[in-house]
C-alpha positions, 0 to 999 in steps of 0.5 A: 519539454519538461525537465528530464528526471536525473537518475543515478544507478547503483549496482555492483554488477558491471553488466547491470550498470550497462543494462539498466541505463540502456533500458532507461534510455528508451524513455525521453523524460529520463536521463541517467547521469551516472553509475556507481559500483557500491555505496561509498561511490554512490554517496560521492556521486549523489553530492556531485551529480545531484540526481532526482532518483536513485536505483539501488542494489542491496547486495554490494561489497564494501558498503551495502545498499542498506547502509547506503540508504541509511546515509542517504536518508540522514544526509539529504533524503531523495527518492530511492527505488530498490532494484535487487535480487528476489530471494528470501533473504533479499525480501526481508531486507527489502521490507526493512529498507522500505521502512528506512525510507525507500519509496518503492522496489522492483525485483530483478528477473531471475535471468537478469544476469543473462542480460534479460531486463526487457520484461521489467523495463516499463515497470522500472520506468513507471516507478522512477516517474512516480518516485520523482513525483513523490520527492519531498513527501513525508513517509510515515514513521518507520515501525522496525521490529529488531527484536522478536515480537511477544508471543500472541495469545490464542484468540477465540474464533469469533465472527467479525463485526465488520469486514474492512477491505483495504486497497493500497499500492505505492507507499503501502508497506510503510503505511500498512505497518503504521496503521496496523501497529496501532490496532489492538489484539481485541479488534472486533472486525476482519481486515482483507488487504490488496497490496499491489506487490509481486508474487513471492513477496506477499508471504514475507510481507504478511510475516513482517506485519504479523511481527510488528502488530498485535493482530493475526496477519498472514497471506490469504488462502482460499477458504480462510475464514473472516474472523475478528482480529484477523488480517488477510493479505492477498497473494501476489498475482492472484485476485481475492474475493469474499463470500458470505457463507452459512458457516461464516465469511471467507475469502476465495482466490482466483486467477482471473485476468488483471483488472485495471492492469493489476492482479490482485486488484482492489476493485475485485475485492471491493465489488465482492465485499459490497455484494456479500456484506453490504451494510457491514462492509467498510472500504479503505483506499490508500496511497497508490498510483492509478485508479484501482479501487475507485469504482469498487469503493463506489460500489461499497458506498452504493450498497450502504457500506462506509467508504474511507479515502486516505487524505492526498497530502499524507500519501506517497502517491495520491492517485488511487484515493484521489480518483475515488474522492473526485468521483464522490465515492469517499464518505470520509477522508482521513489522514494516515495518522488518524486512520488507525484510531478511526478504525479502532473507535468505529469498528474495533468494539462491540457491535452495539457501541459501533452501531451507536457511533454510525447511527449518530453520524447518520442522524447528524447527516440527516439533520444537515440535509433537513436544514438545507431542504428547509432553507431551500423551501424558505428561499423559494417562498420569499 
């Protein structure tokens, strides 16, 4: 049997310090080695018990979760999962904590104080397993907006040169902030994003992204137009699709059943982008657990669009891009620190410039294929 995952539970609630270890005890591969009632005790217990993963409440007396997290990342970084109350203030704190270095987060159920944690038990266990595997992975540099962002100018509503669909999960908030902050306001394509995230968090996430990048970012609503320089984030617990209508491209939300265990699902978005936009579609599959988005990326490739996977070594969790890479669905594999510049250079400018780049890439690919064929024919003759 492989070594068990050692977990430290940090929460100021005595009830939570009993309930969380109780639900984790259901999983044989996890061992709760200790609990702490605040950050000061947590730091001492981390030194003493050497846990593999920490679950951390943000709202605690004496030393809160944010300061605790900062000190953990400064002294001896290890995977931290935020497990805190879902509120507007708590939501903004969660995204700030993710930027500091937390691996993932899970909102406590509204009736957690009544002892009801069963509904999130499986998700917490799964996140702890993923966090352990992510240990040692280098997170992208934080993009923390402490001051108010400069006011964005009014931009003409122009149709996009390309429709870029992004699928992303664990590690996504930091990765998306990192990539989008590198894209200028005059970007000529539209971006639609499926980020696996609970209902209620995506609106705050979109606002945070809007604050730290030059593009217009907001949570998508049915009927929103696909415009150059606009980024639409799919709401939690909804699916998002695109439609190519006479008045322009737009997004449509639905309450269809989960796909690959997810709602929203990257596969749902990718398949619709492939069907509606074909040659002008771009699919990007980034960090995340599982295989959501792999088949949809294949559909975009089959429709003549461009497909990109984030390189596995730059993912917090590489499951999603790896699934697409293994099936041969990724036309390009690009590290996280190169994704922003690649999107800008290939899909950010005027159509003529973009088409020229893609035309040259296709010509190079055809030349290589012709050389391989000629070599094969020469070998057969000899």
